[in-house]
C-alpha positions in Angstrom: 0.0 0.0 0.0 1.3 3.5 -0.8 0.6 6.6 1.1 -2.3 8.7 0.0 -1.2 11.8 -1.8 -2.7 14.7 -3.6 -2.2 15.8 -7.1 0.2 18.6 -6.1 2.6 19.4 -3.3 1.7 21.9 -0.6 3.2 22.9 2.7 1.6 21.4 5.7 0.2 23.9 8.2 2.5 24.5 11.2 1.2 24.2 14.7 1.2 27.6 16.6 3.1 28.1 19.8 6.6 27.1 18.9 9.4 28.7 20.8 12.7 30.1 19.4 15.4 27.3 19.3 13.1 24.9 21.2 10.2 24.6 18.9 7.3 22.6 20.3 9.4 20.3 22.5 8.4 22.1 25.7 4.7 21.6 24.9 5.3 17.9 24.2 7.0 17.5 27.6 4.8 19.7 29.8 1.3 18.9 28.5 1.5 16.3 25.7 -2.1 15.1 25.7 -3.6 18.6 25.3 -1.0 19.5 22.7 -1.7 16.4 20.6 -5.4 16.8 20.9 -5.2 20.3 19.6 -3.4 19.3 16.4 -6.5 17.7 14.9 -7.9 21.2 14.4 -4.9 22.3 12.2 -5.1 19.5 9.5 -4.6 15.9 8.7 -0.8 16.4 8.7 0.7 19.2 10.8 4.2 20.5 11.0 5.8 20.9 14.4 9.4 21.7 15.4 11.6 19.6 17.7 14.3 22.1 18.4 15.0 23.6 15.0 14.1 20.4 13.1 10.7 20.0 11.4 8.6 17.0 12.2 5.0 16.1 11.4 2.0 14.8 13.3 -0.4 12.7 11.4 -4.1 13.1 12.3 -5.7 11.2 9.4 -6.4 7.4 9.7 -5.5 6.7 6.1 -2.1 8.4 6.5 -1.4 6.6 9.7 -2.4 3.2 8.2 0.0 3.9 5.3 2.7 4.9 7.7 2.3 1.6 9.6 1.6 -0.9 6.9 3.3 0.5 3.8 6.6 -0.7 2.4 9.2 -0.9 5.2 11.8 0.8 3.1 9.8 4.1 3.3 9.9 4.4 7.1 11.9 3.3 10.1 11.4 3.6 13.8 13.5 6.7 14.2 15.6 8.4 16.8 13.1 8.0 19.7 13.5 4.3 19.7 17.3 4.7 19.6 17.0 6.9 22.7 15.2 4.0 24.4 18.1 1.7 24.1 19.4 2.4 27.6 16.4 0.4 28.8 15.7 -2.1 25.9 19.2 -2.4 24.3 18.7 -4.2 21.0 15.6 -6.0 22.1 12.7 -6.6 19.8 10.8 -3.7 21.4 13.1 -1.1 19.8 14.9 -3.0 17.1 14.6 -2.0 13.4 15.2 -3.4 10.0 16.6 -6.9 9.5 17.5 -7.2 13.2 13.9 -6.5 14.2 12.7 -9.0 11.6 15.1 -11.7 12.9 14.3 -11.2 16.6 10.5 -10.9 15.9 10.7 -14.3 14.2 12.2 -15.7 17.4 9.8 -13.9 19.8 6.5 -14.2 17.9 6.0 -17.9 18.5 5.9 -17.2 22.2 2.7 -15.1 21.6 1.0 -16.8 18.7 -2.6 -18.2 18.9 -1.4 -21.8 19.6 0.8 -20.7 22.5 -1.8 -18.3 23.8 -4.3 -21.2 24.2 -1.8 -22.8 26.7 -1.6 -19.6 28.7 -5.3 -18.9 29.2 -5.9 -21.3 32.1 -2.9 -19.7 34.0 -4.2 -16.2 33.2 -7.6 -17.1 34.6 -6.1 -18.7 37.7 -3.8 -15.6 38.3 -6.7 -13.1 37.9 -9.0 -15.1 40.1 -6.4 -15.6 42.8 -5.7 -11.8 42.8 -9.4 -11.0 43.3 -9.6 -13.6 46.0 -6.7 -12.0 47.9 -8.7 -8.8 48.6 -11.3 -8.4 51.4 -14.5 -6.4 51.8 -13.7 -2.7 52.7 -10.0 -3.0 51.9 -8.2 0.0 50.3 -5.8 -1.0 47.5 -3.2 1.0 45.5 -4.8 0.4 42.1 -1.7 1.0 40.0 0.5 -1.2 42.2 -2.0 -4.0 42.2 -2.5 -4.0 38.5 1.3 -3.8 37.9 2.0 -6.7 40.2 -0.8 -8.8 38.7 0.2 -8.2 35.1 3.9 -8.9 35.8 3.0 -12.1 37.5 0.8 -13.1 34.5 3.7 -12.6 32.1 6.1 -14.5 34.4 3.7 -17.4 35.0 2.7 -17.7 31.3 5.5 -16.7 29.0 8.3 -17.5 31.4 6.7 -20.4 33.2 7.8 -19.3 36.6 6.8 -16.9 39.4 8.7 -13.7 39.9 11.6 -13.3 42.3 10.7 -11.6 45.5 10.3 -7.9 45.2 10.5 -7.9 41.4 7.2 -6.3 40.6 7.4 -3.5 43.2 10.9 -2.6 42.0 9.8 -2.5 38.3 6.7 -0.5 39.3 8.7 2.0 41.2 11.6 2.4 38.7 10.1 2.2 35.3 8.3 5.6 35.4 11.6 7.2 36.5 13.4 5.6 33.6 10.8 6.5 31.0 10.6 10.1 32.2 14.4 10.3 31.9 14.2 8.9 28.4 11.6 11.4 27.4 13.7 14.3 28.7 16.6 12.9 26.7 14.5 12.7 23.6 12.5 15.9 23.7 13.8 18.1 26.5 15.4 21.5 25.8 18.6 20.5 27.7 18.7 16.9 26.4 22.3 17.1 25.3 23.5 18.0 28.8 21.5 15.6 30.9 24.0 12.8 30.8 27.1 15.1 30.8 26.5 17.2 33.9 26.2 15.4 37.3 22.8 16.1 38.9 20.3 14.4 41.2 18.2 13.6 38.1 21.0 11.8 36.4 21.8 9.8 39.6 18.2 8.8 40.1 17.7 7.9 36.4 20.9 5.8 36.2 20.1 4.1 39.5 16.6 3.1 38.3 18.0 1.8 35.1 20.5 -0.3 36.9 17.9 -1.7 39.3 15.7 -2.8 36.3 18.5 -4.5 34.5 19.6 -6.3 37.7 16.2 -7.8 38.4 15.7 -8.8 34.7 19.0 -10.7 35.0 17.6 -12.4 38.2 14.5 -13.4 36.3 16.6 -14.9 33.5 18.6 -16.9 36.0 15.5 -18.1 37.8 14.1 -19.3 34.5 17.2 -20.4 32.7 16.0 -23.9 31.9 12.5 -23.0 30.7 11.3 -23.3 27.0 11.0 -19.5 26.8 14.7 -19.0 27.6 15.6 -21.7 25.1 13.5 -19.9 22.5 15.0 -16.4 23.2 18.5 -17.9 23.1 18.2 -18.7 19.4 20.7 -16.6 17.6 21.3 -14.5 20.7 24.2 -13.8 23.0 23.6 -13.1 26.7 23.1 -9.4 26.1 20.5 -10.0 23.3 18.8 -12.5 25.6 18.6 -9.9 28.3 17.3 -7.3 25.9 14.5 -9.5 24.5 13.5 -10.6 28.0 13.2 -6.9 29.0 11.1 -6.3 26.0 8.7 -9.1 26.9 8.5 -8.2 30.6 8.0 -4.5 30.2 6.0 -4.6 27.0 3.8 -7.5 28.2 3.0 -6.1 31.6 3.1 -2.3 32.0 0.8 -1.6 29.1 -1.8 -4.1 30.4 -1.5 -2.7 33.9 -2.3 0.8 32.7 -5.4 -0.4 30.7 -6.6 -2.5 33.7 -6.4 0.5 36.0 -8.4 2.7 33.7 -11.0 -0.1 33.2 -11.9 -0.1 36.8 -11.9 3.6 37.1 -14.2 3.9 34.1 -16.6 1.3 35.5 -16.8 3.2 38.8 -17.7 6.4 36.9 -20.4 4.7 34.9 -22.6 2.6 37.3 -25.1 1.7 34.6 -22.4 0.1 32.4 -21.0 -1.6 35.5 -24.4 -3.1 36.3 -24.6 -4.6 32.8 -21.2 -6.1 33.3 -22.3 -7.5 36.7 -25.3 -9.1 35.0 -23.3 -10.6 32.2 -20.7 -12.1 34.5 -23.3 -13.5 36.9 -25.1 -15.1 33.9 -22.0 -16.6 32.3 -20.1 -17.6 35.5 -22.8 -18.3 38.1 -20.9 -19.0 41.3 -17.8 -20.5 39.7 -14.4 -18.9 38.7 -13.9 -17.6 35.2 -12.4 -20.0 32.7 -11.1 -19.5 29.1 -14.1 -21.2 27.8 -16.2 -18.2 29.0 -14.4 -15.7 26.7 -16.8 -16.1 23.7 -19.8 -15.3 25.9 -18.3 -12.3 27.7 -19.3 -10.0 24.9 -20.1 -6.9 26.9 -16.9 -7.5 29.0 -14.9 -7.5 25.8 -16.5 -4.3 24.6 -15.7 -2.6 27.9 -12.0 -3.6 27.4 -12.1 -2.3 23.8 -13.6 1.0 24.9 -11.1 1.4 27.6 -8.3 0.9 25.1 -9.9 3.5 22.9 -10.1 6.2 25.5 -6.8 5.4 27.2 -4.5 3.5 24.9 -1.4 2.6 26.9 1.0 3.6 24.2 -0.3 7.1 23.5 2.4 8.4 21.1 4.4 6.7 18.4 7.3 8.0 16.3 8.5 7.0 12.8 11.2 8.4 10.5 11.2 8.9 6.7 13.9 6.5 5.4 13.8 8.2 2.0 12.5 11.3 0.4 8.8 10.7 -0.1 5.3 12.3 -0.4 2.7 11.8 2.2 -0.8 13.4 2.0 0.3 15.6 -0.8 3.3 16.9 1.1 7.0 16.4 0.4 8.8 14.8 3.3 12.6 14.7 3.4 14.6 11.7 4.4 15.4 11.7 8.1 12.3 13.7 9.0 10.4 12.5 12.1 6.7 11.7 11.9 4.4 11.1 14.8 0.9 9.8 15.4 -1.0 9.6 18.7 -3.5 6.8 19.3 -4.9 9.0 22.1 -5.8 11.8 19.7 -6.9 9.5 16.9 -9.2 7.6 19.2 -11.0 10.9 20.2 -11.7 12.1 16.7 -15.5 12.9 16.3 -15.3 12.0 12.6 -15.0 8.3 13.6 -16.4 8.2 17.1 -19.6 10.0 18.0 -19.4 11.6 21.4 -15.7 10.7 21.5 -15.2 11.7 25.1 -18.0 9.3 26.3 -17.4 5.9 27.7 -19.7 3.8 25.4 -18.8 0.1 25.1 -21.8 -0.4 22.9 -20.1 1.5 20.1 -18.1 -1.8 19.5 -21.2 -4.0 19.1 -21.3 -5.1 15.4 -25.0 -4.3 15.2 -24.6 -0.7 16.2 -22.2 1.0 13.8 -19.6 0.4 11.1 -16.1 0.0 12.5 -13.8 3.0 12.3 -11.1 3.1 9.6 -8.1 0.9 10.4 -5.8 3.8 11.2 -8.4 5.3 13.5 -8.1 2.5 16.1 -4.5 1.6 16.8 -4.0 0.7 20.5 -1.5 -2.0 19.4 -0.1 -0.2 16.4 -0.1 -2.2 13.2 2.2 -3.6 10.5 5.6 -5.1 11.0 6.1 -3.2 14.3 2.6 -3.9 15.6 2.4 -5.4 19.1 2.8 -9.2 18.9 1.0 -9.5 22.2 -2.4 -8.0 21.2 -4.4 -11.2 21.6 -2.6 -11.9 24.9 -3.5 -8.5 26.3 -7.2 -8.6 25.2 -7.7 -12.1 26.7 -5.9 -11.1 29.9 -8.0 -7.9 30.4 -11.2 -9.7 29.6 -10.5 -12.4 32.1 -9.4 -9.9 34.7 -12.5 -7.8 34.3 -14.7 -10.9 34.8 -12.7 -12.3 37.7 -12.9 -9.0 39.7 -16.5 -8.3 38.8 -17.6 -11.8 39.9 -16.8 -10.7 43.5 -16.1 -7.0 43.9 -16.8 -3.4 42.9 -13.8 -1.1 43.0 -14.5 2.6 43.8 -12.1 5.5 44.3 -11.5 6.5 47.9 -12.3 10.1 48.6 -9.9 12.5 47.0 -9.1 14.2 43.6 -10.5 12.7 40.4 -7.9 10.4 38.8 -6.0 12.1 35.9 -4.0 10.5 33.1 -0.2 10.6 33.3 1.5 10.5 29.9 4.6 8.7 31.0 5.8 5.1 30.4 2.2 4.4 29.5 -1.0 6.4 29.6 -1.8 5.3 33.1 -3.7 7.1 35.9 -2.1 9.1 38.6 -1.7 7.1 41.9 -5.1 6.2 43.2 -6.5 4.3 46.1 -9.6 2.2 45.4 -11.9 0.7 48.0 -13.0 -3.0 47.5 -16.7 -3.7 48.1 -18.2 -7.2 48.1 -21.0 -7.5 45.5 -22.5 -10.5 47.3 -21.9 -9.8 51.1 -22.1 -12.9 53.2 
């Protein structure tokens, strides 16, 4: 597929608000969601500046679809993924070109449909056990609970073992520090100085990186004889094994944790939708735990998951880079130019989603409306760099929603409304939720 283009070449409109020398980098760092949301009003392709360099934000689904699924020689992942290498190294999460192709061929079988079928029972057991560990009236740290659960699901399914002691809390604490540091080094106005000048920020960032790499090595050693490690070892030295394990651990857990947290926040905000979920779970499960065989009947539950991913896609901003001179949407793009798209902004476009700010799981029912264009719904990206764990995440979130709903309602404790934090993922700010029994003894 080739990118849509006009009959002539024109200059893309430039977003207002750029600063001398800094461009729009400050807006991207300080309030990225509001900045990205505004760009839809300026056109389907909008020029911004990162420092002095021009870059483009794509707001049109056809352009985004072409970017993701067109010939690989036209686009590569770009500088932002290179800047993520202190965390991921050369792992499949950031690799490009032939190296990405080779490592994806190694990793993909760990997440394909045949392997997923062997994971589902463990997923259901893990989510049911987590729900059973709570008690009526208990206050829980929602983000920490979801992070711990999703890390344990990845460990128990893909890696075949439980996590070393303290693993999940250490990842949950350190990953936001690392990603914030990576963002400053990618977009920040003083990016070139951050790793040259000693500072508390640099010490904190480097310490968090070191802690993550240390516990990943511990996980590898604990699972050295498992089929997953044997698979990851194909064509890999120890460093590549570490990098791919990091990709699976972080990519397979932190994104799902963010989505799970938002799912329960949204249900608490919309009691009518939660009552329908209660009714479906009661009808399908009765008084037994959820099992993989229930997934086909949990239709409303699945639509709740899909709508959560629309409103709060865990990966909210993606970069690409033009690998050659090309035309996109009628505009000339020079080789090396960065292009961005935001699932968060695309998913809130009223052209494709009536009442886009509303939480409406019924919009995903096939009888209610035609599906949006492919590029308008990209919570897992698409094409050769699309998330290989899409089916894994959808099954995990659906089973989790059913397992919790079978026993509990989660409601925010008194305090400020939860707000999105555009960091490692688009998760909510720290939030305490109170657990209430649906069927008190």
